C-alpha positions as CSV (number, residue, x, y, z in Angstrom):
1,M,-0.1,0.0,0.3
2,G,2.8,2.5,0.8
3,R,4.8,1.8,-2.4
4,K,1.3,2.4,-4.2
5,K,0.9,5.7,-2.3
6,E,4.3,6.5,-3.1
7,R,4.1,5.5,-7.0
8,S,1.0,7.6,-7.0
9,K,2.5,10.6,-5.6
10,S,5.8,10.6,-8.2
11,K,3.3,10.3,-10.9
12,S,1.4,13.3,-9.8
13,K,4.8,15.2,-9.5
14,K,5.8,14.0,-12.8
15,S,2.7,15.0,-14.6
16,L,2.4,18.4,-12.9
17,F,4.4,20.2,-15.8
18,E,3.9,17.8,-18.7
19,S,5.0,19.4,-21.8
20,R,1.5,18.3,-23.7
21,I,-0.2,20.1,-20.8
22,I,1.9,23.0,-20.9
23,R,1.5,23.5,-24.6
24,R,-2.3,23.3,-24.5
25,A,-2.3,25.7,-21.5
26,L,-0.4,28.1,-23.4
27,W,-2.5,28.5,-26.1
28,D,-5.5,28.5,-23.8
29,S,-4.0,31.4,-22.0
30,V,-3.9,33.4,-25.2
31,K,-7.8,32.5,-26.0
32,K,-8.8,33.5,-22.4
33,L,-7.5,37.0,-23.2
34,N,-11.3,37.7,-24.9
35,P,-12.6,40.3,-22.6
36,V,-16.1,38.4,-22.5
37,Y,-14.3,35.9,-20.6
38,Q,-12.0,37.8,-18.5
39,I,-15.0,40.0,-17.0
40,K,-16.0,36.8,-15.3
41,N,-13.1,37.7,-13.0
42,P,-13.2,41.2,-11.8
43,V,-9.7,41.4,-10.9
44,M,-7.8,40.3,-13.6
45,F,-10.2,42.2,-15.9
46,V,-9.3,45.2,-14.4
47,V,-5.3,44.2,-15.1
48,E,-6.5,43.5,-18.5
49,A,-8.0,46.9,-19.1
50,G,-5.2,48.4,-17.7
51,S,-3.0,46.4,-20.2
52,V,-5.0,48.0,-23.0
53,L,-5.0,51.5,-21.4
54,T,-1.1,51.4,-21.0
55,T,-0.7,50.0,-24.6
56,A,-2.9,52.8,-25.9
57,L,-0.3,55.4,-24.0
58,F,2.6,53.4,-25.5
59,L,1.1,54.1,-29.3
60,H,0.1,57.4,-28.6
61,S,3.8,58.4,-27.4
62,V,5.4,56.8,-30.2
63,I,2.9,58.1,-32.6
64,T,2.9,61.8,-31.4
65,G,6.1,62.1,-29.7
66,R,4.4,63.8,-26.9
67,G,3.8,60.9,-24.1
68,E,3.7,61.3,-20.7
69,A,6.6,59.3,-20.0
70,S,9.3,57.9,-22.2
71,P,8.0,55.1,-24.6
72,G,10.5,52.7,-23.5
73,F,9.1,52.9,-20.1
74,I,5.3,52.9,-20.9
75,F,6.1,50.1,-23.3
76,Q,7.9,47.9,-20.4
77,I,5.0,48.5,-17.9
78,A,2.3,47.5,-20.7
79,V,4.4,44.4,-21.5
80,W,4.4,43.2,-18.0
81,L,0.9,44.0,-17.4
82,W,0.2,41.8,-20.3
83,I,2.4,39.1,-18.9
84,T,0.4,39.6,-15.6
85,V,-3.1,38.4,-17.2
86,L,-1.3,35.6,-19.3
87,F,0.2,34.2,-16.1
88,A,-3.1,34.1,-14.6
89,N,-4.6,32.6,-17.6
90,F,-1.9,30.0,-17.6
91,A,-2.5,28.9,-14.2
92,E,-6.0,28.2,-14.6
93,S,-5.4,26.7,-18.1
94,M,-2.6,24.3,-16.4
95,A,-5.3,23.1,-13.9
96,E,-7.9,22.7,-16.6
97,G,-5.4,21.1,-18.7
98,R,-4.6,18.4,-16.3
99,G,-8.3,17.5,-16.1
100,K,-8.8,17.5,-20.1
101,A,-5.6,15.4,-20.6
102,Q,-7.6,12.7,-18.2
103,A,-10.6,13.3,-20.3
104,D,-8.8,12.6,-23.3
105,A,-7.4,9.3,-21.6
106,L,-10.7,8.3,-20.9
107,R,-12.1,8.9,-24.2
108,K,-9.6,6.5,-25.4
109,T,-11.0,3.8,-23.3
110,R,-14.5,4.2,-24.9
111,Q,-14.9,2.0,-27.9
112,E,-17.4,0.8,-29.8
113,V,-17.8,-3.1,-29.1
114,M,-20.2,-5.7,-30.3
115,A,-22.7,-7.1,-27.6
116,K,-24.6,-10.1,-27.1
117,R,-28.0,-8.9,-26.9
118,M,-30.3,-11.8,-25.1
119,T,-33.6,-11.6,-26.9
120,K,-35.4,-14.1,-24.7
121,P,-33.3,-14.1,-21.7
122,Q,-33.8,-17.4,-19.3
123,R,-32.6,-17.1,-15.8
124,D,-31.5,-20.5,-15.5
125,T,-29.7,-21.1,-18.9
126,P,-28.4,-17.9,-20.0
127,R,-26.0,-19.6,-22.4
128,D,-28.6,-21.3,-24.5
129,S,-30.8,-18.0,-24.7
130,N,-31.2,-16.7,-28.1
131,V,-28.4,-14.1,-28.5
132,T,-28.2,-11.3,-31.1
133,Q,-24.8,-9.7,-32.1
134,V,-25.5,-5.7,-32.1
135,P,-23.2,-2.7,-31.8
136,S,-23.1,-1.3,-28.4
137,S,-24.5,1.8,-29.6
138,Q,-27.7,0.1,-30.5
139,L,-28.2,-1.0,-26.8
140,K,-30.9,1.0,-24.6
141,K,-32.1,0.9,-21.1
142,G,-33.4,-2.3,-20.2
143,D,-31.7,-4.6,-22.7
144,V,-30.2,-7.8,-21.2
145,V,-26.7,-8.7,-22.7
146,L,-24.7,-11.9,-21.9
147,V,-21.0,-11.0,-21.3
148,E,-18.4,-13.7,-21.3
149,A,-14.6,-14.3,-20.4
150,G,-12.5,-11.8,-22.6
151,D,-15.6,-9.9,-23.6
152,I,-16.0,-6.0,-23.1
153,I,-19.0,-5.0,-20.8
154,P,-20.8,-2.9,-23.6
155,M,-22.5,-0.2,-21.4
156,D,-23.2,0.2,-17.6
157,G,-25.6,-2.4,-16.0
158,E,-26.6,-4.4,-13.1
159,V,-25.7,-8.0,-13.1
160,V,-28.8,-10.2,-12.9
161,E,-27.1,-13.5,-13.1
162,G,-23.6,-14.7,-12.6
163,V,-20.3,-14.4,-10.9
164,A,-17.2,-13.3,-12.9
165,S,-14.0,-11.5,-12.3
166,V,-13.8,-8.3,-14.0
167,N,-10.8,-6.1,-15.0
168,E,-11.6,-2.7,-14.2
169,S,-8.5,-0.8,-14.9
170,A,-9.6,1.4,-17.8
171,I,-11.9,3.0,-15.4
172,T,-10.0,2.8,-11.9
173,G,-6.5,2.4,-12.7
174,E,-6.3,-0.8,-10.7
175,S,-4.6,-3.8,-12.0
176,A,-6.0,-6.0,-9.6
177,P,-9.4,-7.7,-10.7
178,V,-12.7,-7.6,-8.8
179,I,-15.4,-9.9,-8.6
180,R,-18.8,-8.9,-9.9
181,E,-22.1,-10.8,-9.0
182,S,-25.8,-10.9,-8.8
183,G,-27.5,-9.9,-5.6
184,G,-25.9,-7.7,-2.7
185,D,-24.1,-4.3,-3.3
186,R,-21.5,-5.6,-6.0
187,S,-23.8,-6.1,-8.8
188,A,-23.0,-2.8,-10.9
189,V,-20.9,-2.9,-13.8
190,T,-19.2,-0.2,-15.9
191,G,-19.0,-0.2,-19.6
192,G,-15.7,-0.5,-21.1
193,T,-14.5,-2.9,-18.6
194,M,-13.6,-6.5,-19.3
195,V,-14.8,-9.6,-18.0
196,L,-11.7,-11.9,-17.2
197,S,-13.5,-15.4,-16.4
198,D,-16.9,-16.9,-16.2
199,W,-19.8,-15.1,-17.5
200,L,-22.2,-12.2,-16.6
201,V,-25.9,-11.5,-17.6
202,V,-26.3,-7.9,-17.4
203,R,-29.1,-5.5,-17.5
204,I,-28.3,-2.1,-19.1
205,T,-28.9,0.8,-16.8
206,S,-28.2,3.6,-19.2
207,N,-28.6,5.0,-22.5
208,P,-25.9,5.8,-25.2
209,G,-24.2,8.8,-24.0
210,E,-25.6,8.8,-20.7
211,T,-23.0,6.1,-19.5
212,F,-20.6,6.5,-16.2
213,L,-17.6,7.0,-18.6
214,D,-19.6,9.7,-20.2
215,R,-20.3,11.4,-17.3
216,M,-16.9,10.6,-15.8
217,I,-15.5,12.5,-19.1
218,S,-17.6,15.7,-18.5
219,M,-16.9,15.8,-14.7
220,V,-13.2,15.6,-14.8
221,E,-13.0,18.7,-17.6
222,G,-12.3,21.4,-15.2
223,A,-13.8,24.1,-17.8
224,K,-17.1,22.8,-16.5
225,R,-16.8,23.2,-12.9
226,Q,-19.3,25.0,-11.2
227,K,-17.7,27.6,-8.6
228,T,-18.6,27.0,-4.6
229,P,-20.5,29.2,-2.5
230,N,-17.1,30.4,-0.6
231,E,-15.3,30.8,-3.8
232,I,-18.3,33.4,-5.0
233,A,-17.8,34.8,-1.5
234,L,-14.6,35.1,-2.0
235,D,-14.9,36.6,-5.5
236,I,-17.2,39.1,-4.0
237,L,-14.7,40.0,-1.5
238,L,-12.0,40.4,-4.2
239,A,-14.1,42.4,-6.7
240,G,-15.1,45.0,-3.6
241,L,-11.2,45.3,-2.8
242,T,-10.6,46.2,-6.6
243,I,-13.7,48.7,-6.5
244,I,-12.2,50.4,-3.3
245,F,-8.5,50.5,-4.8
246,L,-10.1,51.6,-8.4
247,L,-11.8,54.6,-6.3
248,V,-8.7,55.6,-4.3
249,T,-6.4,55.4,-7.4
250,A,-8.7,57.2,-9.3
251,T,-8.9,60.3,-6.7
252,L,-5.0,60.4,-6.9
253,L,-4.8,61.8,-10.4
254,P,-6.6,65.1,-9.5
255,F,-4.9,65.3,-6.1
256,S,-1.6,65.2,-7.6
257,I,-2.4,67.9,-10.1
258,F,-3.7,70.2,-7.1
259,S,-0.7,69.4,-5.0
260,V,2.0,70.5,-8.1
261,K,-0.1,73.8,-8.2
262,A,-0.3,74.2,-4.6
263,A,3.6,73.1,-4.1
264,G,4.6,75.1,-7.5
265,H,7.0,72.3,-8.4
266,G,6.9,68.7,-9.5
267,S,4.6,66.9,-12.0
268,P,1.3,65.4,-11.7
269,V,1.2,61.4,-11.3
270,T,1.1,59.7,-14.9
271,M,-1.4,57.4,-16.1
272,T,0.9,54.7,-16.3
273,V,2.0,54.9,-13.0
274,L,-1.5,55.1,-11.8
275,V,-2.3,51.9,-13.9
276,S,0.7,50.3,-12.2
277,L,-0.2,51.4,-8.7
278,L,-3.7,49.8,-9.2
279,V,-2.7,46.6,-10.5
280,C,0.0,46.2,-7.7
281,L,-2.6,47.0,-4.9
282,I,-5.5,45.0,-5.9
283,P,-5.4,41.2,-4.9
284,T,-4.0,40.2,-8.3
285,T,-2.1,37.1,-6.9
286,I,-5.0,35.2,-5.4
287,G,-7.2,36.8,-8.3
288,G,-5.1,35.1,-10.6
289,L,-5.0,31.8,-8.8
290,L,-8.4,31.3,-7.5
291,S,-9.9,29.6,-10.4
292,A,-6.7,27.2,-10.5
293,I,-7.0,26.3,-6.8
294,G,-10.6,25.4,-7.1
295,I,-10.0,23.3,-10.4
296,A,-6.9,21.7,-8.9
297,G,-8.9,20.5,-5.9
298,M,-11.2,18.4,-8.3
299,D,-8.0,17.3,-10.2
300,R,-6.6,15.8,-6.7
301,M,-9.9,14.1,-6.2
302,I,-9.3,12.4,-9.6
303,Q,-5.8,11.5,-8.7
304,A,-7.2,9.7,-5.8
305,N,-9.6,7.8,-8.0
306,V,-12.7,9.9,-6.7
307,I,-14.9,11.6,-9.2
308,A,-16.4,14.7,-7.8
309,M,-19.8,15.6,-9.4
310,S,-19.2,19.2,-8.0
311,G,-16.7,21.5,-6.6
312,R,-19.1,22.0,-4.0
313,A,-18.6,18.5,-3.0
314,V,-15.1,18.8,-2.7
315,E,-15.0,21.9,-0.6
316,A,-17.8,20.5,1.6
317,A,-15.6,17.6,2.5
318,G,-12.9,20.0,3.9
319,D,-15.7,21.1,6.5
320,V,-17.0,17.5,7.6
321,D,-17.3,16.8,11.0
322,V,-19.7,13.7,11.2
323,L,-19.1,10.6,9.0
324,L,-21.6,7.7,8.9
325,L,-20.2,4.6,7.7
326,D,-21.8,1.1,7.0
327,K,-20.7,-1.8,9.0
328,T,-20.5,-4.4,6.2
329,G,-17.9,-4.2,3.6
330,T,-17.0,-0.6,5.1
331,I,-15.7,-1.3,8.6
332,T,-15.7,-5.1,8.2
333,L,-14.5,-7.2,5.2
334,G,-18.3,-7.8,4.4
335,D,-18.5,-11.4,3.3
336,R,-19.8,-12.8,6.5
337,Q,-19.4,-16.7,6.7
338,A,-21.9,-18.9,8.5
339,T,-19.8,-21.0,10.9
340,M,-22.4,-22.5,13.3
341,F,-26.0,-23.7,13.4
342,I,-27.2,-23.6,17.0
343,P,-30.6,-25.2,17.6
344,A,-33.3,-23.9,20.0
345,P,-34.4,-26.4,22.7
346,G,-36.1,-29.3,21.5
347,V,-35.0,-29.2,17.8
348,D,-32.7,-31.4,15.9
349,A,-29.6,-29.5,14.7
350,H,-30.2,-31.4,11.2
351,V,-33.9,-29.8,11.0
352,L,-32.3,-26.3,11.9
353,A,-29.6,-26.9,9.0
354,D,-32.2,-28.0,6.7
355,A,-34.8,-25.3,7.0
356,A,-31.5,-22.8,6.9
357,Q,-30.6,-24.1,3.7
358,L,-34.0,-24.1,1.9
359,S,-34.3,-20.4,2.9
360,S,-31.0,-19.7,1.4
361,L,-31.3,-21.7,-2.0
362,A,-32.2,-18.3,-3.7
363,D,-30.0,-16.2,-1.6
364,E,-27.2,-15.0,-3.9
365,T,-25.4,-13.0,-1.2
366,P,-22.1,-14.4,0.1
367,E,-23.8,-14.9,3.5
368,G,-26.6,-17.1,2.1
369,R,-24.2,-19.2,0.1
370,S,-21.9,-19.8,3.0
371,I,-25.2,-21.2,5.0
372,V,-26.0,-23.7,1.8
373,V,-22.3,-25.0,1.8
374,L,-22.2,-25.1,5.6
375,A,-25.3,-27.5,5.6
376,K,-24.0,-29.4,3.1
377,E,-20.5,-29.9,4.6
378,K,-21.7,-30.4,8.1
379,Y,-25.1,-32.5,7.5
380,S,-24.5,-33.5,4.0
381,L,-27.7,-31.9,2.6
382,R,-27.1,-31.5,-0.8
383,E,-28.7,-28.7,-2.7
384,R,-31.8,-29.1,-3.9
385,D,-33.1,-28.3,-7.5
386,I,-35.0,-24.7,-6.6
387,H,-37.3,-25.1,-9.5
388,A,-38.4,-28.6,-9.0
389,L,-39.1,-27.8,-5.4
390,G,-41.9,-25.4,-6.7
391,A,-40.9,-22.9,-4.0
392,H,-41.7,-19.2,-3.6
393,F,-38.9,-17.3,-2.1
394,V,-39.3,-14.1,-0.1
395,E,-36.3,-11.8,-0.8
396,F,-34.6,-10.0,1.8
397,S,-36.0,-6.0,2.4
398,A,-34.4,-3.1,4.4
399,Q,-37.8,-2.9,6.0
400,T,-38.3,-6.5,7.0
401,R,-34.7,-7.5,7.6
402,M,-36.0,-11.2,6.8
403,S,-35.7,-13.5,4.0
404,G,-37.4,-17.3,3.7
405,V,-39.3,-19.6,1.3
406,N,-42.7,-21.0,1.4
407,M,-43.3,-24.5,-0.1
408,D,-45.5,-27.5,0.7
409,G,-47.4,-25.5,3.2
410,R,-44.3,-24.3,5.1
411,E,-43.1,-20.8,5.7
412,I,-39.6,-20.6,6.7
413,R,-37.9,-17.3,7.6
414,K,-34.7,-16.2,8.6
415,G,-33.1,-12.8,9.4
416,A,-32.3,-10.5,12.5
417,S,-33.7,-11.8,16.0
418,D,-35.9,-8.7,16.5
419,A,-37.5,-9.1,12.9
420,V,-37.9,-12.9,13.4
421,E,-39.5,-12.3,16.8
422,K,-42.3,-9.7,15.7
423,Y,-42.8,-12.4,12.6
424,I,-43.2,-15.1,15.5
425,Q,-45.4,-13.1,17.5
426,K,-47.6,-12.1,14.5
427,E,-47.9,-16.0,13.8
428,G,-48.8,-16.3,17.2
429,G,-46.0,-18.0,18.9
430,T,-43.3,-16.9,21.4
431,F,-39.9,-16.5,21.2
432,P,-37.6,-18.8,23.3
433,Q,-35.8,-17.2,26.2
434,E,-33.0,-19.8,25.7
435,V,-32.8,-18.5,21.9
436,R,-32.8,-14.8,23.1
437,H,-29.8,-15.8,25.5
438,I,-28.1,-17.6,22.3
439,V,-28.3,-14.3,20.1
440,D,-27.2,-12.3,22.9
441,D,-24.1,-14.5,23.6
442,I,-23.0,-14.4,19.8
443,A,-23.8,-10.7,19.7
444,R,-21.5,-10.0,22.5
445,Q,-18.7,-11.8,20.9
446,G,-18.9,-9.4,17.7
447,A,-20.5,-12.1,15.6
448,T,-24.0,-11.5,13.8
449,P,-26.6,-14.1,14.7
450,L,-29.5,-15.1,12.3
451,V,-32.7,-16.7,13.7
452,V,-34.6,-19.3,11.8
453,A,-38.1,-19.9,12.3
454,E,-40.7,-22.2,10.6
455,G,-44.3,-21.0,10.9
456,K,-44.6,-19.9,14.6
457,K,-41.7,-22.0,16.0
458,V,-38.1,-20.8,16.4
459,L,-36.0,-23.5,15.3
460,G,-32.4,-21.7,16.1
461,V,-29.5,-19.5,15.2
462,I,-27.2,-19.3,12.6
463,R,-23.8,-17.7,13.8
464,L,-22.2,-15.5,11.0
465,N,-18.4,-14.3,11.7
466,D,-17.4,-10.9,10.3
467,I,-14.1,-9.5,10.6
468,V,-13.2,-6.0,11.1
469,K,-10.6,-4.6,8.7
470,G,-7.0,-4.4,9.5
471,G,-5.8,-0.8,10.5
472,I,-9.5,0.5,10.5
473,K,-9.0,1.4,14.2
474,E,-5.9,3.5,13.4
475,R,-7.8,5.3,10.7
476,F,-10.6,6.1,12.8
477,A,-8.1,7.7,15.1
478,E,-6.9,10.0,12.5
479,M,-10.5,11.2,11.9
480,R,-11.1,11.8,15.4
481,Q,-7.9,13.9,15.5
482,M,-9.1,15.8,12.6
483,G,-12.4,16.3,14.6
484,I,-14.5,14.1,13.0
485,K,-17.1,12.0,14.5
486,T,-17.4,8.6,13.1
487,I,-20.8,6.7,13.4
488,M,-21.3,3.1,12.2
489,I,-24.8,2.2,11.1
490,T,-26.0,-1.6,10.6
491,G,-29.1,-3.4,10.3
492,D,-27.7,-5.8,13.2
493,N,-29.1,-5.8,16.8
494,P,-27.5,-3.5,19.3
495,L,-25.4,-6.0,21.1
496,T,-23.6,-7.1,17.7
497,A,-23.3,-3.4,16.7
498,A,-21.7,-2.5,19.9
499,A,-19.2,-5.3,19.9
500,V,-18.4,-4.4,16.3
501,A,-18.2,-0.7,17.2
502,A,-15.9,-1.2,20.1
503,E,-13.4,-3.5,18.2
504,A,-13.3,-1.1,15.4
505,G,-13.1,2.2,17.4
506,V,-16.1,4.3,16.3
507,D,-17.2,6.8,18.5
508,D,-21.0,5.9,18.1
509,F,-23.2,3.4,16.3
510,L,-26.9,3.0,14.9
511,A,-28.2,-0.4,15.1
512,Q,-31.2,-2.1,13.5
513,A,-30.8,0.8,10.8
514,T,-33.4,1.3,8.2
515,P,-33.5,3.8,5.3
516,E,-35.7,5.9,7.6
517,T,-33.6,5.9,10.6
518,K,-30.1,6.5,8.6
519,L,-32.3,10.0,7.1
520,K,-33.2,11.0,10.3
521,L,-29.8,10.5,11.7
522,I,-28.3,12.8,9.2
523,R,-31.1,15.4,9.6
524,E,-30.6,15.5,13.3
525,H,-27.0,16.3,12.9
526,Q,-27.6,18.7,10.3
527,A,-30.2,20.6,12.2
528,G,-27.5,20.9,15.0
529,G,-25.2,23.0,12.4
530,R,-23.0,19.7,11.2
531,L,-21.9,18.7,8.1
532,V,-22.4,15.2,7.6
533,A,-20.8,12.6,5.2
534,M,-21.7,9.3,4.2
535,T,-20.4,6.4,2.3
536,G,-22.9,4.0,0.8
537,D,-23.1,1.3,-1.7
538,G,-26.7,0.1,-1.5
539,T,-30.2,1.0,-3.0
540,N,-31.1,1.2,0.6
541,D,-28.2,4.0,1.2
542,A,-29.6,6.3,-1.4
543,P,-32.0,8.5,0.5
544,A,-29.2,9.2,3.1
545,L,-26.7,9.5,0.4
546,A,-29.2,12.4,-1.2
547,Q,-29.4,14.0,2.1
548,A,-25.7,13.8,3.2
549,D,-23.6,17.3,2.6
550,V,-20.8,14.9,1.2
551,A,-22.0,11.7,-0.1
552,V,-19.6,9.0,-1.3
553,A,-21.0,6.5,-3.4
554,M,-19.0,3.2,-4.1
555,N,-18.2,2.4,-7.7
556,T,-19.3,-1.1,-7.1
557,G,-22.4,-0.2,-5.5
558,T,-25.9,-0.1,-7.2
559,Q,-26.7,2.6,-9.9
560,A,-29.3,4.4,-7.4
561,A,-26.2,5.0,-4.8
562,K,-24.2,6.4,-7.5
563,E,-26.8,8.7,-8.7
564,A,-27.7,9.9,-5.2
565,G,-23.8,10.6,-4.3
566,N,-21.9,13.8,-5.2
567,L,-18.6,11.7,-4.8
568,V,-18.0,8.1,-6.4
569,D,-14.8,6.3,-5.4
570,L,-13.7,4.4,-8.3
571,D,-11.8,2.1,-6.0
572,S,-15.0,1.3,-3.9
573,N,-12.7,2.0,-0.6
574,P,-15.1,3.4,2.2
575,T,-12.5,4.7,4.4
576,K,-11.2,6.6,1.7
577,L,-12.8,9.4,3.1
578,I,-10.1,10.5,5.0
579,E,-8.2,11.0,1.8
580,I,-11.2,12.8,0.5
581,V,-11.4,15.2,3.7
582,E,-7.7,15.7,3.4
583,I,-8.2,16.8,-0.4
584,G,-11.1,19.3,1.1
585,K,-9.2,20.8,3.8
586,Q,-6.1,21.3,1.2
587,L,-8.5,23.3,-1.1
588,L,-9.7,25.4,1.7
589,M,-6.3,25.8,3.4
590,T,-4.6,26.7,0.0
591,R,-7.1,29.3,-0.8
592,G,-7.0,30.8,2.7
593,T,-3.1,30.9,2.5
594,L,-2.8,32.2,-0.8
595,T,-5.2,34.9,0.1
596,T,-3.4,35.9,3.1
597,F,-0.1,35.9,0.9
598,S,-1.7,38.0,-1.8
599,I,-3.2,40.6,0.6
600,A,0.2,40.9,3.0
601,N,2.4,41.3,-0.2
602,D,0.7,44.6,-1.1
603,V,2.2,46.6,1.7
604,A,5.8,46.0,0.2
605,K,4.4,47.5,-3.2
606,Y,3.4,50.7,-1.4
607,F,6.3,51.4,-0.2
608,A,7.7,51.0,-3.8
609,I,5.1,52.9,-5.8
610,L,3.8,55.4,-3.9
611,P,7.1,57.2,-2.9
612,A,8.0,56.7,-6.7
613,A,4.8,58.6,-7.6
614,F,4.9,61.6,-5.4
615,I,8.6,62.2,-4.6
616,S,8.7,65.2,-7.5
617,I,5.8,66.8,-5.4
618,Y,6.9,65.8,-1.8
619,P,10.6,64.9,-1.6
620,A,10.4,64.2,2.0
621,L,8.4,60.7,1.0
622,G,11.9,59.5,-0.1
623,A,12.2,58.3,3.7
624,L,9.5,55.7,2.6
625,N,11.8,53.9,0.1
626,I,13.4,51.8,2.7
627,M,14.1,49.5,-0.1
628,H,16.5,52.1,-1.5
629,L,15.2,51.5,-4.9
630,A,17.6,53.1,-7.7
631,T,15.0,55.5,-9.3
632,P,11.0,56.3,-9.5
633,Q,10.9,54.6,-12.8
634,S,13.0,51.4,-11.8
635,A,10.9,51.1,-8.5
636,V,7.3,51.2,-10.4
637,L,8.8,48.6,-12.9
638,S,10.3,46.4,-10.3
639,A,6.7,46.1,-8.5
640,V,5.1,45.4,-11.8
641,I,7.4,42.5,-12.7
642,F,7.3,41.2,-9.0
643,N,3.6,41.2,-9.3
644,A,3.5,39.2,-12.5
645,L,6.5,36.8,-11.5
646,I,5.1,36.0,-8.3
647,I,1.8,34.4,-9.8
648,I,3.9,31.8,-11.7
649,F,6.0,31.0,-8.8
650,L,3.0,30.0,-7.0
651,I,1.2,28.0,-9.5
652,P,2.9,24.4,-8.3
653,L,1.4,25.4,-4.7
654,A,-2.0,26.3,-6.3
655,L,-2.0,22.8,-8.1
656,R,-0.5,20.8,-5.6
657,G,-2.1,22.3,-2.5
658,V,-0.8,23.0,0.9
659,K,0.1,19.9,2.8
660,Y,-2.4,19.0,5.2
661,K,-1.8,17.7,8.7
662,P,-4.4,16.9,11.4
663,L,-3.9,20.2,13.7
664,G,-6.5,22.4,15.3
665,A,-7.9,25.5,14.2
666,Q,-5.9,27.7,16.1
667,V,-2.8,26.3,15.1
668,V,-3.6,26.4,11.6
669,L,-4.6,30.1,11.7
670,R,-1.1,30.8,13.8
671,N,1.0,29.1,11.0
672,N,-0.9,30.4,8.4
673,A,-0.2,34.0,9.8
674,L,3.4,33.4,10.2
675,I,4.3,31.6,7.4
676,Y,2.0,33.2,4.5
677,G,1.4,36.7,6.1
678,V,4.9,37.4,7.4
679,G,6.2,35.5,4.0
680,G,3.8,37.7,2.3
681,L,5.4,40.7,4.0
682,A,8.9,39.6,3.5
683,V,9.3,38.2,-0.1
684,P,8.1,41.3,-1.8
685,F,10.6,43.4,-0.1
686,L,13.4,40.9,-1.2
687,G,12.0,40.4,-4.7
688,I,11.5,43.7,-5.6
689,K,15.0,45.0,-4.4
690,L,16.5,42.4,-6.6
691,I,14.5,43.0,-9.8
692,D,15.5,46.6,-9.2
693,M,19.2,45.8,-8.9
694,L,19.0,43.5,-12.1
695,I,17.0,46.2,-14.2
696,T,19.5,49.1,-13.0
697,A,22.6,46.8,-13.8
698,L,21.2,46.4,-17.2
699,H,20.0,49.7,-18.1
700,I,16.5,49.0,-19.0
701,V,15.1,52.2,-17.5
């Protein structure tokens, strides 16, 4: 796992400035000079307007020979202002370019394949069904196809029969094959993936152009990203600061004219210097990098194999403080195995095993199959022909929390103890106290009890063992350090839930959970002002996923779960929410640190440009030239050059994000102020002085 993460990081670093992405970004930077596009970013629109004005002043100076300053000085200011706009466009284009490159790679995986459409699907003999070869583009929602070893799954769908090993590396990047099977929460398959062994009968769940791959392509293209509420709020703040500085700068021209008349010497501030002052004082740095930060946040999700449906989901992940996790398959390995039949008093173990096997013949879940196998191995009960039995099977539902079979006047049920107890009482029977003790003992040991009943008689208990995933307790400790409360949700009884919760190290648990109780729990936390995240993969998780602020659906889950979520984990690793939260916090911290840096570095530009602008009128302002810049013109030009270059130097930080560490809010704020606040003050003083020394040595001005 560690090596895998290292490979992922090195790959990320290697591709940060990939030549193909840079070439595309350079061209896009020029296209984004269109004022119709620039007006969406008020800060950079002002910079572009200043670039146009100084260019016009340069042309006027050259043509008439009566410029407000030397043509060379005006020209250099104009060039660096245009470079400032281009650098800002380049930062955004780089972020978008990485997403577009990933979208191009995904498009290559999309291919037209021939599908084996089943005209008369038969559940028990799929290979003998009538099969017609059709192009995948002709398939429509509801069609049933046969996919055998070596075949490409033509479109997204749900497995209705069969078990097979599937290579999903084209989508997830993972080389290890995964198992897809009918029933349960691992029945979803994605178009473009390959079946490696056995066969599957798949019901198509999407129309052409609406596949998960198509949605992935549109989602990873950063240009389609919607701005988040916080980003919009920051845009408003930046626009407000820009308007304030614009008004302040506009008053300086008449003030300088009045001052010249009053003092009787000096010259008014030129438009070139005023434009330079305005561009340097407005928050140009964060204005140029803001879009890149947001797009890069979504891109980091993609690198973690998580598809974000919107930027809002990424941002909300950074503020999550409650996490709901399903027990089975998330906290535990998921494939519970039947290990023991424990009969009720007066019931033969063989009778219990027979009833348990009959009720599980149509149960395609790993638990159901393990019950059939255990009865076969321990009591030599061979699998029966379910069609010859003429049985009517009762499927499990989240509401009843039971399944079973009706045949030959017999009604056999198996399920959670409280659900079976209600069923027994409804039938007029009683639930034996001895069985209740058996259930409690199994639950206290962290296993899962399933009670089997026939009619109004309890036959006994099936013990299912579930294993908590290795390292999960440490992961939950990390979440606790982040300030996130973890809540395990399960349909098991409270004793079983408590035992697993204690072993896994979660903060709380919700037992006997139904879709309604999950939804209620989420709403209760949200009513208390908390942001709730949930992972899920089943159809019964869909309502809760739709309600959660951050809803991570597993790619292996059902279509309903994926449509309800706002994030889709291609690796189907529910504990990845830790990484998702880190990326969300990275996004928020990166935006905050660069905003702090941008505002702080304006102070140095005051000391560079203001003395230079007014020193001819007020020589005493020379005392503010604490950087000892050579001339007024070199001071203005140095500040403008620094203002442009700092954007390009900060692009790697905007794209990679500030490294996240699980620290308290006060510590983060203090570090932010010390590193980026003080740094934002110090770096410009040093940078502007070095540039001034260079351009003076080169006699540029």
